[in-house]
C-alpha positions in Angstrom: -2.0 -18.9 -21.2 -4.7 -16.3 -20.3 -6.5 -18.5 -17.7 -3.1 -18.9 -15.9 -2.6 -15.2 -15.8 -6.1 -14.6 -14.5 -5.7 -17.1 -11.7 -2.3 -15.7 -10.8 -3.7 -12.2 -10.7 -6.6 -13.3 -8.5 -4.3 -15.0 -6.0 -2.0 -12.0 -5.9 -4.9 -9.7 -5.4 -6.2 -11.8 -2.5 -2.8 -12.0 -0.8 -2.3 -8.2 -1.2 -5.8 -7.6 0.2 -5.0 -9.7 3.2 -1.7 -8.0 3.8 -3.3 -4.5 3.5 -6.0 -5.5 6.0 -3.4 -6.6 8.5 -1.4 -3.4 8.0 -4.5 -1.2 8.5 -5.4 -3.1 11.7 -1.9 -2.8 13.0 -1.6 1.0 12.3 -3.3 2.3 15.5 -0.7 0.5 17.5 2.1 2.3 15.7 2.2 5.2 18.3 5.9 5.9 17.8 5.3 7.4 14.3 2.4 9.4 15.5 4.4 10.7 18.4 7.3 11.6 16.1 5.0 13.4 13.7 3.2 15.3 16.5 6.5 16.3 18.1 7.5 17.8 14.7 4.2 19.6 14.3 4.4 21.1 17.8 8.0 22.0 17.3 9.6 20.0 20.2 12.3 17.3 20.1 10.9 13.8 19.9 10.7 12.1 23.3 11.3 15.3 25.1 9.9 15.7 28.6 10.6 19.4 28.6 7.3 20.7 27.3 5.4 23.7 28.6 1.6 23.4 29.2 0.7 24.8 25.8 3.0 22.5 23.9 1.7 19.5 25.9 -2.0 20.4 25.0 -1.1 20.8 21.4 0.8 17.5 21.4 -2.1 15.6 23.0 -4.6 17.2 20.6 -2.5 16.1 17.6 -2.1 12.6 18.9 -5.8 12.2 19.7 -6.8 13.5 16.3 -4.5 11.2 14.4 -5.6 8.2 16.5 -9.3 8.6 15.7 
C-alpha cells in the first residue's frame, strides 16, 4: 500500500504546484484587489474619483509598490 500512497502524493504535489504557478502568474492582473487595498490604506472610498492631489499620489505609490 505504501507505493500507492507515494505515487498519489507525488501526483497531488505536481497538480498543486501547477495550480500555484498559474495563480502566481495571474496575480499581477488582479488589480481590483490592489486598488481596494490601496483605497483603504489611503482612506478613500473604493472607486472614488473625488481624491485630492495628495491622496492620488499616495494611491498611485501604493499601487505601484504592490505591483512590483
